[in-house]
C-alpha positions as YAML, in Angstrom:
chain: A
units: angstrom
residues:
- id: 1
  name: UNK
  ca: [-70.09, 57.90, 18.62]
- id: 2
  name: UNK
  ca: [-69.84, 54.54, 16.84]
- id: 3
  name: UNK
  ca: [-67.82, 51.78, 18.44]
- id: 4
  name: UNK
  ca: [-64.60, 50.28, 17.09]
- id: 5
  name: UNK
  ca: [-63.14, 46.79, 17.21]
- id: 6
  name: UNK
  ca: [-59.97, 44.92, 16.34]
- id: 7
  name: UNK
  ca: [-60.28, 41.23, 15.48]
- id: 8
  name: UNK
  ca: [-57.24, 38.96, 15.72]
- id: 9
  name: UNK
  ca: [-57.84, 36.06, 13.35]
- id: 10
  name: UNK
  ca: [-60.38, 38.13, 11.44]
- id: 11
  name: UNK
  ca: [-59.90, 36.23, 8.16]
- id: 12
  name: UNK
  ca: [-61.07, 32.96, 9.69]
- id: 13
  name: UNK
  ca: [-64.54, 31.45, 9.67]
- id: 14
  name: UNK
  ca: [-65.86, 33.10, 12.84]
- id: 15
  name: UNK
  ca: [-63.87, 36.28, 12.32]
- id: 16
  name: UNK
  ca: [-65.41, 37.04, 8.93]
- id: 17
  name: UNK
  ca: [-68.93, 36.48, 10.23]
- id: 18
  name: UNK
  ca: [-68.25, 38.68, 13.25]
- id: 19
  name: UNK
  ca: [-66.87, 41.55, 11.17]
- id: 20
  name: UNK
  ca: [-69.88, 41.39, 8.88]
- id: 21
  name: UNK
  ca: [-72.19, 41.46, 11.91]
- id: 22
  name: UNK
  ca: [-70.38, 44.38, 13.57]
- id: 23
  name: UNK
  ca: [-70.53, 46.37, 10.36]
- id: 24
  name: UNK
  ca: [-74.28, 45.77, 10.05]
- id: 25
  name: UNK
  ca: [-74.72, 46.93, 13.66]
- id: 26
  name: UNK
  ca: [-73.17, 50.31, 12.89]
- id: 27
  name: UNK
  ca: [-69.62, 49.88, 14.15]
- id: 28
  name: UNK
  ca: [-67.22, 52.44, 12.74]
- id: 29
  name: UNK
  ca: [-63.56, 51.46, 12.62]
- id: 30
  name: UNK
  ca: [-63.07, 47.72, 12.12]
- id: 31
  name: UNK
  ca: [-59.64, 46.14, 11.77]
- id: 32
  name: UNK
  ca: [-58.80, 42.52, 11.04]
- id: 33
  name: UNK
  ca: [-55.34, 41.25, 11.95]
- id: 34
  name: UNK
  ca: [-54.42, 37.90, 10.45]
- id: 35
  name: UNK
  ca: [-51.37, 36.00, 9.24]
- id: 36
  name: UNK
  ca: [-53.27, 35.23, 6.04]
- id: 37
  name: UNK
  ca: [-53.97, 37.69, 3.28]
- id: 38
  name: UNK
  ca: [-57.69, 38.29, 2.82]
- id: 39
  name: UNK
  ca: [-58.74, 37.39, -0.71]
- id: 40
  name: UNK
  ca: [-62.35, 38.51, -0.33]
- id: 41
  name: UNK
  ca: [-62.31, 41.65, 1.85]
- id: 42
  name: UNK
  ca: [-65.47, 43.02, 3.40]
- id: 43
  name: UNK
  ca: [-66.29, 46.60, 2.58]
- id: 44
  name: UNK
  ca: [-65.49, 48.92, 5.47]
- id: 45
  name: UNK
  ca: [-62.95, 46.61, 7.11]
- id: 46
  name: UNK
  ca: [-59.23, 47.37, 7.20]
- id: 47
  name: UNK
  ca: [-57.01, 44.30, 6.83]
- id: 48
  name: UNK
  ca: [-53.59, 44.20, 8.45]
- id: 49
  name: UNK
  ca: [-51.05, 41.38, 8.19]
- id: 50
  name: UNK
  ca: [-49.93, 40.31, 11.64]
- id: 51
  name: UNK
  ca: [-48.72, 37.23, 13.51]
- id: 52
  name: UNK
  ca: [-49.93, 36.82, 17.10]
- id: 53
  name: UNK
  ca: [-46.91, 34.62, 17.82]
- id: 54
  name: UNK
  ca: [-44.85, 37.79, 17.72]
- id: 55
  name: UNK
  ca: [-45.12, 41.18, 19.39]
- id: 56
  name: UNK
  ca: [-48.02, 43.17, 17.93]
- id: 57
  name: UNK
  ca: [-46.63, 46.59, 18.84]
- id: 58
  name: UNK
  ca: [-45.57, 47.28, 15.26]
- id: 59
  name: UNK
  ca: [-48.80, 46.05, 13.68]
- id: 60
  name: UNK
  ca: [-51.08, 48.90, 14.68]
- id: 61
  name: UNK
  ca: [-50.67, 51.56, 17.33]
- id: 62
  name: UNK
  ca: [-54.13, 52.73, 18.31]
- id: 63
  name: UNK
  ca: [-56.91, 51.92, 20.71]
- id: 64
  name: UNK
  ca: [-60.27, 50.24, 20.13]
- id: 65
  name: UNK
  ca: [-63.40, 49.77, 22.18]
- id: 66
  name: UNK
  ca: [-63.27, 45.98, 21.83]
- id: 67
  name: UNK
  ca: [-60.80, 43.25, 20.90]
- id: 68
  name: UNK
  ca: [-61.62, 39.74, 19.73]
- id: 69
  name: UNK
  ca: [-59.01, 37.00, 19.90]
- id: 70
  name: UNK
  ca: [-59.86, 34.19, 17.48]
- id: 71
  name: UNK
  ca: [-56.30, 33.51, 16.27]
- id: 72
  name: UNK
  ca: [-55.45, 29.87, 16.91]
- id: 73
  name: UNK
  ca: [-53.98, 26.63, 15.66]
- id: 74
  name: UNK
  ca: [-56.87, 24.27, 16.26]
- id: 75
  name: UNK
  ca: [-57.02, 21.30, 13.87]
- id: 76
  name: UNK
  ca: [-56.28, 18.19, 15.91]
- id: 77
  name: UNK
  ca: [-54.65, 15.93, 15.11]
- id: 78
  name: UNK
  ca: [-52.75, 17.78, 12.42]
- id: 79
  name: UNK
  ca: [-49.94, 19.76, 14.02]
- id: 80
  name: UNK
  ca: [-46.86, 19.23, 16.14]
- id: 81
  name: UNK
  ca: [-47.44, 19.89, 19.84]
- id: 82
  name: UNK
  ca: [-45.24, 22.99, 19.91]
- id: 83
  name: UNK
  ca: [-47.33, 24.63, 17.19]
- id: 84
  name: UNK
  ca: [-50.41, 24.72, 19.44]
- id: 85
  name: UNK
  ca: [-48.45, 26.37, 22.26]
- id: 86
  name: UNK
  ca: [-46.62, 28.81, 19.99]
- id: 87
  name: UNK
  ca: [-49.85, 30.21, 18.57]
- id: 88
  name: UNK
  ca: [-52.42, 29.70, 21.31]
- id: 89
  name: UNK
  ca: [-50.32, 30.55, 24.37]
- id: 90
  name: UNK
  ca: [-47.91, 33.14, 22.95]
- id: 91
  name: UNK
  ca: [-50.83, 34.54, 20.99]
- id: 92
  name: UNK
  ca: [-52.74, 35.10, 24.24]
- id: 93
  name: UNK
  ca: [-49.73, 36.82, 25.76]
- id: 94
  name: UNK
  ca: [-49.20, 39.10, 22.77]
- id: 95
  name: UNK
  ca: [-52.88, 40.00, 22.34]
- id: 96
  name: UNK
  ca: [-53.34, 40.86, 26.01]
- id: 97
  name: UNK
  ca: [-50.09, 42.83, 25.99]
- id: 98
  name: UNK
  ca: [-51.36, 44.79, 22.98]
- id: 99
  name: UNK
  ca: [-54.65, 45.50, 24.75]
- id: 100
  name: UNK
  ca: [-52.80, 46.64, 27.88]
- id: 101
  name: UNK
  ca: [-50.49, 48.93, 25.93]
- id: 102
  name: UNK
  ca: [-53.36, 50.51, 23.97]
- id: 103
  name: UNK
  ca: [-55.86, 50.72, 26.83]
- id: 104
  name: UNK
  ca: [-58.39, 48.29, 25.34]
- id: 105
  name: UNK
  ca: [-60.53, 47.13, 28.26]
- id: 106
  name: UNK
  ca: [-62.82, 44.60, 26.57]
- id: 107
  name: UNK
  ca: [-61.82, 41.21, 25.07]
- id: 108
  name: UNK
  ca: [-63.79, 38.27, 23.71]
- id: 109
  name: UNK
  ca: [-61.68, 35.11, 23.58]
- id: 110
  name: UNK
  ca: [-62.70, 31.87, 21.90]
- id: 111
  name: UNK
  ca: [-61.35, 28.94, 23.89]
- id: 112
  name: UNK
  ca: [-62.43, 25.34, 23.23]
- id: 113
  name: UNK
  ca: [-64.37, 22.44, 24.69]
- id: 114
  name: UNK
  ca: [-61.08, 20.51, 24.37]
- id: 115
  name: UNK
  ca: [-60.22, 21.86, 27.84]
- id: 116
  name: UNK
  ca: [-62.70, 19.33, 29.29]
- id: 117
  name: UNK
  ca: [-61.07, 16.33, 27.65]
- id: 118
  name: UNK
  ca: [-62.89, 13.50, 25.82]
- id: 119
  name: UNK
  ca: [-65.77, 12.10, 27.84]
- id: 120
  name: UNK
  ca: [-69.31, 10.85, 27.23]
- id: 121
  name: UNK
  ca: [-70.72, 12.66, 30.27]
- id: 122
  name: UNK
  ca: [-72.30, 16.12, 29.94]
- id: 123
  name: UNK
  ca: [-69.87, 18.99, 30.46]
- id: 124
  name: UNK
  ca: [-71.01, 22.28, 31.97]
- id: 125
  name: UNK
  ca: [-68.91, 25.30, 32.88]
- id: 126
  name: UNK
  ca: [-68.51, 23.76, 36.35]
- id: 127
  name: UNK
  ca: [-67.03, 20.51, 35.06]
- id: 128
  name: UNK
  ca: [-63.39, 19.68, 35.79]
- id: 129
  name: UNK
  ca: [-60.71, 20.56, 33.26]
- id: 130
  name: UNK
  ca: [-59.00, 17.40, 32.01]
- id: 131
  name: UNK
  ca: [-57.46, 18.15, 28.59]
- id: 132
  name: UNK
  ca: [-55.53, 15.32, 26.97]
- id: 133
  name: UNK
  ca: [-54.29, 16.99, 23.79]
- id: 134
  name: UNK
  ca: [-51.70, 19.72, 23.28]
- id: 135
  name: UNK
  ca: [-54.49, 21.79, 21.78]
- id: 136
  name: UNK
  ca: [-56.66, 21.44, 24.89]
- id: 137
  name: UNK
  ca: [-53.74, 22.19, 27.23]
- id: 138
  name: UNK
  ca: [-52.73, 25.24, 25.20]
- id: 139
  name: UNK
  ca: [-56.26, 26.64, 25.21]
- id: 140
  name: UNK
  ca: [-56.54, 26.17, 28.98]
- id: 141
  name: UNK
  ca: [-53.27, 28.05, 29.45]
- id: 142
  name: UNK
  ca: [-54.52, 30.79, 27.14]
- id: 143
  name: UNK
  ca: [-57.67, 31.12, 29.26]
- id: 144
  name: UNK
  ca: [-55.47, 31.69, 32.30]
- id: 145
  name: UNK
  ca: [-53.49, 34.40, 30.55]
- id: 146
  name: UNK
  ca: [-56.67, 36.24, 29.58]
- id: 147
  name: UNK
  ca: [-58.01, 35.87, 33.13]
- id: 148
  name: UNK
  ca: [-54.85, 37.42, 34.55]
- id: 149
  name: UNK
  ca: [-55.25, 40.35, 32.17]
- id: 150
  name: UNK
  ca: [-58.86, 40.91, 33.30]
- id: 151
  name: UNK
  ca: [-58.06, 40.57, 37.00]
- id: 152
  name: UNK
  ca: [-55.31, 43.20, 36.90]
- id: 153
  name: UNK
  ca: [-57.70, 46.12, 36.31]
- id: 154
  name: UNK
  ca: [-61.25, 46.61, 37.63]
- id: 155
  name: UNK
  ca: [-62.31, 48.37, 34.42]
- id: 156
  name: UNK
  ca: [-61.59, 45.37, 32.22]
- id: 157
  name: UNK
  ca: [-64.24, 43.02, 30.87]
- id: 158
  name: UNK
  ca: [-63.48, 39.56, 29.47]
- id: 159
  name: UNK
  ca: [-65.76, 37.02, 27.82]
- id: 160
  name: UNK
  ca: [-64.37, 33.51, 27.39]
- id: 161
  name: UNK
  ca: [-66.47, 31.22, 25.23]
- id: 162
  name: UNK
  ca: [-65.93, 27.49, 24.84]
- id: 163
  name: UNK
  ca: [-67.74, 26.64, 21.60]
- id: 164
  name: UNK
  ca: [-68.78, 23.19, 20.50]
- id: 165
  name: UNK
  ca: [-68.97, 22.66, 16.71]
- id: 166
  name: UNK
  ca: [-69.88, 25.92, 14.99]
- id: 167
  name: UNK
  ca: [-71.47, 25.64, 11.55]
- id: 168
  name: UNK
  ca: [-72.55, 27.99, 8.79]
- id: 169
  name: UNK
  ca: [-71.45, 29.42, 5.44]
- id: 170
  name: UNK
  ca: [-67.75, 28.79, 4.69]
- id: 171
  name: UNK
  ca: [-67.30, 26.54, 7.73]
- id: 172
  name: UNK
  ca: [-65.29, 24.02, 5.70]
- id: 173
  name: UNK
  ca: [-65.37, 21.30, 8.37]
- id: 174
  name: UNK
  ca: [-67.47, 18.27, 9.25]
- id: 175
  name: UNK
  ca: [-70.76, 20.13, 8.93]
- id: 176
  name: UNK
  ca: [-69.78, 20.98, 5.35]
- id: 177
  name: UNK
  ca: [-68.58, 17.48, 4.52]
- id: 178
  name: UNK
  ca: [-71.61, 15.72, 6.04]
- id: 179
  name: UNK
  ca: [-74.24, 16.90, 3.50]
- id: 180
  name: UNK
  ca: [-71.79, 16.18, 0.70]
- id: 181
  name: UNK
  ca: [-71.48, 12.61, 2.00]
- id: 182
  name: UNK
  ca: [-75.24, 12.26, 2.44]
- id: 183
  name: UNK
  ca: [-75.78, 13.46, -1.12]
- id: 184
  name: UNK
  ca: [-73.91, 10.40, -2.47]
- id: 185
  name: UNK
  ca: [-76.68, 8.15, -1.16]
- id: 186
  name: UNK
  ca: [-74.22, 5.69, 0.38]
- id: 187
  name: UNK
  ca: [-73.46, 7.35, 3.72]
- id: 188
  name: UNK
  ca: [-73.26, 5.16, 6.84]
- id: 189
  name: UNK
  ca: [-73.20, 6.34, 10.45]
- id: 190
  name: UNK
  ca: [-69.63, 6.07, 11.78]
- id: 191
  name: UNK
  ca: [-69.63, 3.57, 14.62]
- id: 192
  name: UNK
  ca: [-72.98, 4.47, 16.21]
- id: 193
  name: UNK
  ca: [-76.12, 6.56, 15.79]
- id: 194
  name: UNK
  ca: [-76.28, 8.10, 19.26]
- id: 195
  name: UNK
  ca: [-73.01, 10.04, 19.33]
- id: 196
  name: UNK
  ca: [-73.86, 13.47, 20.76]
- id: 197
  name: UNK
  ca: [-72.37, 16.38, 18.85]
- id: 198
  name: UNK
  ca: [-72.85, 19.74, 20.57]
- id: 199
  name: UNK
  ca: [-73.26, 22.40, 17.90]
- id: 200
  name: UNK
  ca: [-74.57, 25.85, 17.06]
- id: 201
  name: UNK
  ca: [-75.01, 28.22, 14.14]
- id: 202
  name: UNK
  ca: [-72.26, 30.81, 13.69]
- id: 203
  name: UNK
  ca: [-74.65, 33.78, 13.86]
- id: 204
  name: UNK
  ca: [-76.01, 32.43, 17.14]
- id: 205
  name: UNK
  ca: [-72.48, 32.30, 18.52]
- id: 206
  name: UNK
  ca: [-71.94, 35.93, 17.57]
- id: 207
  name: UNK
  ca: [-75.19, 36.93, 19.30]
- id: 208
  name: UNK
  ca: [-73.83, 35.42, 22.51]
- id: 209
  name: UNK
  ca: [-70.76, 37.69, 22.39]
- id: 210
  name: UNK
  ca: [-72.93, 40.76, 22.82]
- id: 211
  name: UNK
  ca: [-74.94, 39.03, 25.55]
- id: 212
  name: UNK
  ca: [-71.78, 37.99, 27.43]
- id: 213
  name: UNK
  ca: [-70.29, 41.49, 27.36]
- id: 214
  name: UNK
  ca: [-73.61, 42.97, 28.48]
- id: 215
  name: UNK
  ca: [-73.34, 40.96, 31.73]
- id: 216
  name: UNK
  ca: [-70.68, 43.50, 32.76]
- id: 217
  name: UNK
  ca: [-68.62, 40.97, 34.70]
- id: 218
  name: UNK
  ca: [-64.87, 41.01, 35.05]
- id: 219
  name: UNK
  ca: [-64.79, 37.54, 33.46]
- id: 220
  name: UNK
  ca: [-67.81, 35.83, 31.96]
- id: 221
  name: UNK
  ca: [-67.08, 32.24, 30.93]
- id: 222
  name: UNK
  ca: [-69.63, 30.12, 29.10]
- id: 223
  name: UNK
  ca: [-70.12, 27.10, 26.86]
- id: 224
  name: UNK
  ca: [-71.71, 27.60, 23.49]
- id: 225
  name: UNK
  ca: [-73.99, 25.10, 21.78]
- id: 226
  name: UNK
  ca: [-77.71, 24.50, 21.52]
- id: 227
  name: UNK
  ca: [-79.37, 23.32, 24.76]
- id: 228
  name: UNK
  ca: [-80.71, 20.22, 22.97]
- id: 229
  name: UNK
  ca: [-78.10, 17.40, 22.94]
- id: 230
  name: UNK
  ca: [-78.33, 16.57, 19.24]
- id: 231
  name: UNK
  ca: [-77.04, 13.16, 18.17]
- id: 232
  name: UNK
  ca: [-75.40, 12.40, 14.84]
- id: 233
  name: UNK
  ca: [-78.69, 10.77, 13.85]
- id: 234
  name: UNK
  ca: [-80.59, 13.96, 14.73]
- id: 235
  name: UNK
  ca: [-78.14, 16.02, 12.67]
- id: 236
  name: UNK
  ca: [-78.35, 13.72, 9.64]
- id: 237
  name: UNK
  ca: [-82.15, 13.58, 9.80]
- id: 238
  name: UNK
  ca: [-82.33, 17.38, 9.99]
- id: 239
  name: UNK
  ca: [-80.01, 17.76, 7.00]
- id: 240
  name: UNK
  ca: [-82.15, 15.29, 5.06]
- id: 241
  name: UNK
  ca: [-85.32, 17.19, 5.93]
- id: 242
  name: UNK
  ca: [-83.92, 20.64, 5.15]
- id: 243
  name: UNK
  ca: [-82.03, 19.76, 1.97]
- id: 244
  name: UNK
  ca: [-84.03, 16.72, 0.86]
- id: 245
  name: UNK
  ca: [-80.97, 14.47, 0.96]
- id: 246
  name: UNK
  ca: [-80.90, 10.65, 0.99]
- id: 247
  name: UNK
  ca: [-80.90, 9.16, 4.48]
- id: 248
  name: UNK
  ca: [-77.98, 7.09, 5.86]
- id: 249
  name: UNK
  ca: [-77.92, 3.41, 4.95]
- id: 250
  name: UNK
  ca: [-76.87, 2.04, 8.31]
- id: 251
  name: UNK
  ca: [-73.91, 1.89, 10.70]
- id: 252
  name: UNK
  ca: [-70.27, 1.04, 9.96]
- id: 253
  name: UNK
  ca: [-68.69, -0.84, 12.92]
- id: 254
  name: UNK
  ca: [-65.84, 0.99, 14.63]
- id: 255
  name: UNK
  ca: [-63.53, -1.99, 14.09]
- id: 256
  name: UNK
  ca: [-64.02, -1.76, 10.34]
- id: 257
  name: UNK
  ca: [-63.37, 1.99, 10.43]
- id: 258
  name: UNK
  ca: [-60.03, 1.38, 12.16]
- id: 259
  name: UNK
  ca: [-59.00, -1.20, 9.57]
- id: 260
  name: UNK
  ca: [-59.89, 1.17, 6.74]
- id: 261
  name: UNK
  ca: [-57.45, 3.80, 8.02]
- id: 262
  name: UNK
  ca: [-54.37, 1.52, 7.89]
- id: 263
  name: UNK
  ca: [-53.49, 2.10, 4.19]
- id: 264
  name: UNK
  ca: [-53.81, 5.85, 4.68]
- id: 265
  name: UNK
  ca: [-51.57, 5.76, 7.75]
- id: 266
  name: UNK
  ca: [-48.94, 3.84, 5.74]
- id: 267
  name: UNK
  ca: [-49.08, 6.58, 3.10]
- id: 268
  name: UNK
  ca: [-48.69, 9.21, 5.83]
- id: 269
  name: UNK
  ca: [-45.63, 7.36, 7.16]
- id: 270
  name: UNK
  ca: [-44.14, 7.40, 3.65]
- id: 271
  name: UNK
  ca: [-44.61, 11.16, 3.47]
- id: 272
  name: UNK
  ca: [-47.75, 11.12, 1.32]
- id: 273
  name: UNK
  ca: [-50.01, 13.28, 3.49]
- id: 274
  name: UNK
  ca: [-53.74, 12.60, 3.23]
- id: 275
  name: UNK
  ca: [-55.19, 13.74, 6.56]
- id: 276
  name: UNK
  ca: [-56.71, 10.33, 7.44]
- id: 277
  name: UNK
  ca: [-55.65, 8.51, 10.61]
- id: 278
  name: UNK
  ca: [-57.23, 6.45, 13.38]
- id: 279
  name: UNK
  ca: [-57.20, 9.32, 15.87]
- id: 280
  name: UNK
  ca: [-59.17, 11.55, 13.52]
- id: 281
  name: UNK
  ca: [-61.62, 8.81, 12.56]
- id: 282
  name: UNK
  ca: [-62.23, 7.83, 16.19]
- id: 283
  name: UNK
  ca: [-63.20, 11.43, 16.98]
- id: 284
  name: UNK
  ca: [-66.31, 10.73, 14.94]
- id: 285
  name: UNK
  ca: [-67.59, 8.23, 17.50]
- id: 286
  name: UNK
  ca: [-66.76, 10.29, 20.59]
- id: 287
  name: UNK
  ca: [-69.54, 12.47, 21.97]
- id: 288
  name: UNK
  ca: [-69.06, 16.17, 22.63]
- id: 289
  name: UNK
  ca: [-71.90, 16.48, 25.12]
- id: 290
  name: UNK
  ca: [-71.57, 20.12, 26.13]
- id: 291
  name: UNK
  ca: [-74.28, 21.98, 28.03]
- id: 292
  name: UNK
  ca: [-74.68, 25.79, 27.81]
- id: 293
  name: UNK
  ca: [-75.84, 26.07, 31.41]
- id: 294
  name: UNK
  ca: [-74.59, 29.59, 32.03]
- id: 295
  name: UNK
  ca: [-76.33, 31.07, 29.02]
- id: 296
  name: UNK
  ca: [-79.60, 29.33, 29.88]
- id: 297
  name: UNK
  ca: [-79.46, 30.25, 33.58]
- id: 298
  name: UNK
  ca: [-78.70, 33.89, 32.77]
- id: 299
  name: UNK
  ca: [-81.68, 34.20, 30.46]
- id: 300
  name: UNK
  ca: [-80.11, 34.08, 27.02]
- id: 301
  name: UNK
  ca: [-82.81, 33.36, 24.44]
- id: 302
  name: UNK
  ca: [-81.62, 31.30, 21.49]
- id: 303
  name: UNK
  ca: [-82.74, 32.69, 18.16]
- id: 304
  name: UNK
  ca: [-82.27, 29.37, 16.33]
- id: 305
  name: UNK
  ca: [-82.19, 25.64, 16.86]
- id: 306
  name: UNK
  ca: [-80.48, 23.04, 14.66]
- id: 307
  name: UNK
  ca: [-83.10, 23.09, 11.92]
- id: 308
  name: UNK
  ca: [-83.42, 26.89, 11.89]
- id: 309
  name: UNK
  ca: [-79.64, 27.24, 11.75]
- id: 310
  name: UNK
  ca: [-79.35, 24.84, 8.81]
- id: 311
  name: UNK
  ca: [-82.15, 26.64, 6.99]
- id: 312
  name: UNK
  ca: [-80.40, 29.98, 7.43]
- id: 313
  name: UNK
  ca: [-77.20, 28.46, 6.13]
- id: 314
  name: UNK
  ca: [-79.06, 27.00, 3.18]
- id: 315
  name: UNK
  ca: [-80.65, 30.38, 2.41]
- id: 316
  name: UNK
  ca: [-77.22, 32.05, 2.48]
- id: 317
  name: UNK
  ca: [-75.59, 29.42, 0.22]
- id: 318
  name: UNK
  ca: [-75.52, 29.74, -3.58]
- id: 319
  name: UNK
  ca: [-78.71, 28.29, -5.08]
- id: 320
  name: UNK
  ca: [-79.78, 27.10, -1.64]
- id: 321
  name: UNK
  ca: [-77.05, 24.45, -1.41]
- id: 322
  name: UNK
  ca: [-74.67, 23.68, 1.44]
- id: 323
  name: UNK
  ca: [-71.13, 24.41, 0.29]
...
C-alpha cells in the first residue's frame, strides 16, 4: 500500500519541492496545509487552507503515515517578536496535537541554525544553544515541544533538521539575488571574502529526510549543509563558473555598508518600508559555519556539492538561468 503524508507549510519553498519528490516516489494521498492559497498546484496534491497558529482539528480529520512541519515565520529581522512565537511555538503545539489526535507517529520538523546564535566558530549538533533572536528562541522552544511529543510514545519517530541556507528553484532569497547582482558586473564582496556560508541544495535536503527517518530513532537531530565550509568567495566563483557571470570587483568595507543603510533606515522610520537596515546588512558579513557531523558520521552520502547543486538548479530554471 502506498504511503501518505500531510505537509504543514506545503506551499512554501521546501514544501513544494518535498511534495513533488514524494509524488515521484509513489506516495498516494498527499495533503498540503498552508495559510496561503496555492496558485500553482501540483497534480495529485490536495490543498487545504489552514493556520497552524490555531487548532487544526477542523482542518482535516484523518490519519497519515507521515507529517512534515515546515510552517514558520522565519525572515529576520522583519517581524515583531511575538509573531515568531505565535507561529513557531503555537504551531509546534498545534501540529503535534493534531498528530496525537490522528495517530500520526512520524514527524519531520525543520528547525534552524539560529538556535546556535551568531558565532564564527564551527557549530555541530553538540554545540551549545545560544540563540539571540526571537526567531532562534522560538525555534528552540518548538524543538522542545516536538521532542516531548516523541518521548511520550515509544512508537513515535521524530527527525529534527537544522538547515543552513537552502537553495534551488523558487528559493527567492540571497542565493537568488546573488547571481542577479553578479550579472550587473559591479558586484563587490560585502565586508570580506572569507565569510563562511553553510548551504545545500533543496533536493539534497529532502534526501536527508528519508535518511533521518530510516535511522529509526525516537528523535534524530541533525544539521544540514554541505560538509565543505564554502566561503562567499567560493560561492561567487562557483556561480561565475556555472553561469559564466562576471566576477566580483573587490570588497566593500563594512563601515561603508553601515553608512549606506542610514537613508533607508530613515525611510523605514517614516513608514516607507524598504527592507534595508543595518542588522540585515551585517548578517552578510557573519559566518554561518555549520557542520553536518551527524549525517557524515552515520554514513549519509551526499549526492551533490555546491557546483553540482547549482548546475541542477540551472538545468531546472527557464532557459538555463537562475531565477
